[in-house]
C-alpha positions as CSV (number, residue, x, y, z in Angstrom):
1,M,13.7,-56.7,17.8
2,T,16.3,-58.3,19.8
3,A,15.7,-58.0,23.8
4,A,18.4,-55.3,24.3
5,L,16.9,-53.2,21.6
6,E,13.4,-53.7,23.4
7,A,14.6,-53.1,26.8
8,L,16.3,-49.8,25.3
9,A,12.8,-48.7,23.4
10,E,11.1,-49.1,26.7
11,R,13.7,-46.9,28.6
12,L,13.8,-44.2,25.9
13,G,9.9,-44.1,25.8
14,R,7.6,-42.6,23.6
15,A,10.5,-40.3,21.9
16,A,12.2,-43.5,20.1
17,R,11.0,-44.3,16.8
18,H,10.8,-47.8,15.7
19,D,11.6,-48.6,11.6
20,A,12.4,-45.1,11.5
21,P,13.7,-44.3,7.7
22,T,17.1,-42.9,7.4
23,G,16.6,-41.9,3.9
24,P,15.1,-38.4,4.9
25,L,18.3,-38.0,7.4
26,T,20.7,-38.2,4.4
27,T,21.4,-35.9,1.5
28,Y,21.3,-39.0,-0.5
29,G,17.8,-39.7,0.1
30,V,18.4,-43.3,0.2
31,G,18.9,-45.9,2.8
32,G,16.7,-48.7,4.7
33,P,15.4,-47.9,8.3
34,A,16.6,-47.6,11.7
35,A,15.5,-50.4,14.3
36,L,15.1,-47.2,16.6
37,A,15.8,-43.6,16.0
38,I,15.3,-40.2,18.6
39,T,16.0,-36.9,18.2
40,V,17.4,-35.2,21.2
41,R,15.2,-32.2,22.4
42,D,17.5,-30.5,24.8
43,E,20.6,-30.9,27.1
44,D,18.6,-32.8,29.9
45,H,17.1,-34.9,27.3
46,L,20.7,-35.7,25.9
47,A,21.6,-36.8,29.4
48,E,18.8,-39.2,29.5
49,V,19.8,-40.7,26.1
50,A,23.4,-41.1,27.2
51,A,22.2,-42.8,30.0
52,A,20.0,-45.1,28.5
53,T,22.4,-46.2,25.7
54,A,25.4,-46.4,28.2
55,A,23.1,-49.4,30.2
56,H,22.8,-51.0,26.9
57,P,26.2,-51.2,25.3
58,D,25.1,-54.4,23.2
59,V,22.8,-52.1,20.9
60,P,24.6,-50.4,18.0
61,V,24.3,-46.2,17.9
62,L,24.8,-44.0,15.2
63,V,25.0,-40.4,15.4
64,V,23.9,-38.6,12.5
65,G,24.2,-34.6,11.8
66,R,22.9,-33.5,8.3
67,G,23.8,-36.4,6.7
68,S,25.7,-34.8,4.0
69,N,28.4,-37.4,4.1
70,L,26.8,-40.3,4.8
71,L,25.3,-43.9,3.0
72,V,23.3,-46.0,4.9
73,C,22.4,-49.7,3.5
74,D,18.8,-50.8,2.2
75,E,18.5,-53.0,4.9
76,G,19.1,-50.5,7.5
77,F,21.0,-50.0,10.7
78,P,20.2,-52.5,13.7
79,G,20.6,-50.4,16.4
80,L,19.9,-46.9,17.5
81,V,20.2,-43.4,15.0
82,V,20.8,-40.7,17.4
83,V,20.1,-37.0,15.8
84,L,20.5,-33.4,17.6
85,G,17.5,-31.2,17.4
86,P,17.4,-27.2,16.7
87,A,18.4,-27.0,20.3
88,F,22.0,-27.7,19.5
89,A,22.2,-25.3,16.9
90,D,23.2,-22.1,18.5
91,I,26.1,-19.7,17.6
92,A,27.7,-17.5,20.1
93,I,30.4,-15.2,19.1
94,E,32.6,-13.5,21.7
95,G,35.6,-11.5,20.4
96,T,37.4,-13.6,18.1
97,R,35.9,-17.0,19.9
98,V,32.6,-18.6,18.4
99,R,30.7,-21.5,20.2
100,A,29.0,-23.1,17.3
101,G,26.0,-25.9,18.4
102,A,26.8,-29.3,16.6
103,Q,23.9,-29.0,14.5
104,A,24.4,-25.6,13.3
105,K,24.8,-25.5,9.7
106,L,28.2,-24.7,8.2
107,P,27.3,-22.2,5.9
108,V,25.5,-20.3,8.5
109,V,28.3,-20.1,10.8
110,A,30.5,-18.9,7.9
111,R,28.1,-16.1,7.1
112,Q,27.6,-15.2,10.9
113,T,31.1,-14.8,11.6
114,A,32.0,-13.0,8.5
115,G,29.4,-10.6,9.6
116,A,30.9,-10.5,12.8
117,G,33.9,-9.3,11.0
118,L,36.0,-12.5,11.7
119,T,37.8,-14.4,8.9
120,G,39.2,-18.1,8.8
121,F,36.1,-19.6,8.0
122,E,34.6,-18.5,4.6
123,W,35.7,-21.8,2.9
124,A,32.9,-23.6,5.1
125,A,29.9,-21.3,3.1
126,G,29.6,-24.0,0.2
127,V,29.9,-27.1,2.5
128,P,26.5,-28.6,3.4
129,G,27.2,-30.2,6.9
130,S,27.0,-29.5,10.1
131,V,29.6,-28.2,12.6
132,G,29.4,-32.1,14.6
133,G,29.9,-34.0,11.3
134,A,32.7,-31.4,10.1
135,V,34.3,-32.1,13.7
136,R,34.2,-36.0,13.1
137,M,35.4,-35.8,9.3
138,N,37.8,-32.7,9.8
139,A,35.7,-31.1,6.8
140,G,37.4,-28.8,4.6
141,V,38.2,-27.5,1.0
142,P,41.9,-28.0,-0.4
143,D,43.2,-25.3,0.8
144,A,41.8,-25.1,4.5
145,D,40.1,-27.4,7.1
146,L,38.5,-27.1,10.4
147,A,41.5,-28.1,12.0
148,D,42.8,-24.7,11.2
149,C,40.6,-23.0,13.5
150,L,39.4,-25.7,16.0
151,V,40.3,-25.1,19.7
152,R,38.3,-27.7,21.6
153,V,34.8,-29.7,21.4
154,R,32.2,-30.9,24.1
155,V,31.6,-35.0,23.7
156,V,29.2,-37.2,24.9
157,D,30.1,-40.6,24.5
158,L,26.8,-42.9,23.9
159,A,28.9,-46.1,25.2
160,S,30.0,-45.1,28.1
161,G,27.8,-41.9,29.0
162,E,30.9,-39.8,29.4
163,D,30.5,-36.3,29.0
164,G,33.5,-34.1,28.8
165,V,35.5,-31.3,26.7
166,V,38.5,-32.4,24.6
167,P,41.1,-30.0,22.9
168,A,41.5,-30.3,19.3
169,S,44.9,-31.3,19.8
170,E,43.5,-34.7,21.3
171,L,41.1,-35.3,18.3
172,V,44.0,-36.8,16.0
173,L,42.5,-34.7,13.2
174,G,43.8,-35.7,9.7
175,Y,42.6,-35.6,6.2
176,R,39.0,-36.2,6.3
177,S,39.2,-37.6,9.7
178,S,39.2,-37.7,13.5
179,S,39.3,-40.0,16.5
180,I,35.5,-38.9,17.2
181,R,33.3,-42.4,16.8
182,A,30.1,-43.0,15.2
183,D,28.4,-43.3,18.6
184,Q,30.0,-40.1,20.1
185,I,28.0,-37.0,20.1
186,V,29.7,-33.7,19.4
187,V,27.5,-30.9,21.5
188,W,29.3,-28.0,20.7
189,A,32.6,-26.7,18.9
190,D,35.0,-23.4,20.2
191,L,36.7,-21.9,16.9
192,E,39.3,-19.2,17.1
193,L,39.2,-16.7,14.2
194,T,40.9,-13.6,13.2
195,P,39.6,-10.2,12.8
196,G,38.8,-9.1,9.8
197,D,36.8,-6.8,7.1
198,P,33.3,-7.9,7.1
199,E,33.1,-6.8,3.6
200,V,36.0,-8.6,2.2
201,A,34.6,-11.9,4.2
202,R,31.2,-11.7,2.6
203,A,33.1,-11.3,-1.1
204,A,35.3,-14.1,-0.1
205,I,32.2,-16.1,0.8
206,K,30.3,-15.0,-2.3
207,E,32.9,-16.1,-4.5
208,K,33.4,-19.4,-2.6
209,T,29.7,-20.3,-3.2
210,Q,29.5,-19.1,-6.7
211,W,32.5,-21.3,-7.7
212,R,30.7,-24.6,-6.2
213,R,27.5,-23.5,-7.9
214,D,29.4,-23.4,-11.3
215,N,31.6,-26.6,-10.5
216,Q,29.6,-29.0,-8.5
217,P,26.1,-30.4,-8.9
218,G,23.7,-29.8,-6.7
219,G,20.6,-32.3,-5.9
220,R,20.9,-35.6,-4.2
221,N,24.5,-36.5,-3.5
222,A,26.9,-36.4,-0.5
223,G,29.8,-34.3,-2.0
224,S,33.3,-35.7,-2.8
225,V,33.1,-39.4,-2.8
226,F,36.6,-40.4,-2.6
227,T,39.4,-39.0,-1.0
228,N,42.3,-37.1,-3.2
229,P,45.3,-39.4,-3.2
230,E,48.6,-37.7,-2.7
231,G,49.7,-35.7,-5.5
232,A,46.2,-35.7,-7.4
233,T,42.8,-35.2,-7.2
234,A,39.9,-38.1,-7.4
235,G,38.0,-36.4,-9.7
236,R,40.5,-35.7,-12.3
237,L,41.5,-39.4,-11.8
238,I,37.7,-40.6,-12.4
239,D,37.1,-38.3,-15.0
240,E,40.5,-39.6,-17.1
241,A,39.0,-43.4,-16.5
242,G,36.1,-42.5,-18.7
243,C,33.5,-42.1,-15.6
244,K,31.6,-39.4,-16.1
245,G,27.8,-40.1,-16.8
246,L,28.8,-43.7,-15.7
247,R,25.4,-45.3,-14.5
248,V,24.6,-48.5,-12.0
249,G,20.7,-48.8,-11.7
250,T,19.5,-45.3,-9.9
251,A,23.0,-44.0,-9.3
252,E,25.3,-41.8,-11.6
253,V,28.9,-40.4,-11.9
254,S,27.5,-36.6,-12.0
255,P,28.7,-35.2,-15.8
256,K,29.5,-31.7,-14.1
257,H,32.0,-33.4,-11.7
258,A,33.4,-37.0,-11.4
259,N,33.9,-37.0,-7.9
260,F,30.1,-36.9,-7.2
261,I,27.7,-39.4,-7.5
262,Q,24.2,-38.3,-8.1
263,A,21.1,-41.0,-6.8
264,D,17.6,-40.9,-8.5
265,E,14.7,-39.8,-6.2
266,G,13.4,-43.5,-4.7
267,G,17.1,-45.0,-5.5
268,R,19.0,-47.9,-3.9
269,A,21.9,-47.3,-1.7
270,R,23.4,-50.4,-3.2
271,D,23.7,-48.8,-6.6
272,I,25.7,-46.2,-5.2
273,W,27.9,-48.7,-3.3
274,D,28.2,-50.5,-6.9
275,L,29.1,-47.7,-8.7
276,M,31.6,-46.6,-6.2
277,V,33.1,-50.1,-6.5
278,E,33.1,-49.8,-10.4
279,V,34.6,-46.4,-10.4
280,R,37.5,-47.6,-7.9
281,R,38.2,-50.5,-10.3
282,R,38.5,-48.6,-13.2
283,V,40.8,-45.7,-11.8
284,H,42.8,-48.4,-10.5
285,D,43.1,-50.3,-13.9
286,R,44.2,-47.0,-15.5
287,T,46.5,-45.9,-12.7
288,G,47.2,-48.3,-10.3
289,I,45.9,-45.7,-7.4
290,A,43.4,-47.4,-5.4
291,L,40.8,-44.6,-4.2
292,H,39.4,-44.4,-0.5
293,A,36.1,-43.6,0.4
294,E,35.3,-40.3,2.0
295,T,31.7,-41.1,2.3
296,C,30.7,-42.7,5.5
297,L,29.3,-46.1,4.5
298,V,27.2,-47.7,7.2
299,G,26.3,-51.5,6.6
300,F,28.5,-52.3,3.7
301,D,31.3,-54.8,3.1
302,P,34.5,-53.3,3.0
303,M,35.3,-52.4,-0.7
304,P,36.8,-55.3,-2.6
305,E,40.4,-56.1,-2.8
306,L,42.0,-54.6,-5.8
307,D,44.2,-56.8,-7.9
308,R,48.1,-55.8,-7.5
């Protein structure tokens, strides 16, 4: 452990865990250990952690939500992994405004807002991530995303210690992207929804949830692996390239949906990455289209260049 890591660990105290597995923090269930990890208990603890990380800027920091769009390499993460605890999962509804804690599950927010007679968030019922991760990735489905209803967020910058509220207009929200960095924590998000019929909203949630069950695999995966290129869907391109069921070691392209990769229990992150590389190569060889990863890749080299 480097001197900077040792100093940070000493400042964080007994709450900091050494050589903490990252696999259990992700839906893939794979990945090597973090040099340090900490679960933030409450607001006071968050301020302490932010002050500590700002005082040790040489230590890399990775904020992890529910890990539903994350792949950490088998060698692990050489810095501090930060996870928000249950205290940051509160949901408050006042009129059409919803304040959801960063650790709140998207399906829970969808169900609670629907029950309160609000519409505009039903799409999130089948998305397994957290509110904080959804902000960072501008999570969504083909016909809706978080940018449609996001008003503002509170962000704590673990590199500088700064803590402030940022309007959605300043987050550079794009297709599965935002300006939120891996060392910034979204603490809560304000959403603006529309009044509606609770029964209609619940029915929409039921329909969307059933569609996902029918068309997408469960188990150990991280959702869509690649973003959709303009005018096409990654899943169809991968399927047409003959990649359904393709396996590399402990990783397999789902036979149910080609843009999902399933990880075996006790599998290797490198197998998932190698399979992504091979799928991307085959699609490019067939179509000339270079797919781009939607999954957040930590500790991996850039994807290989493709022959033009």
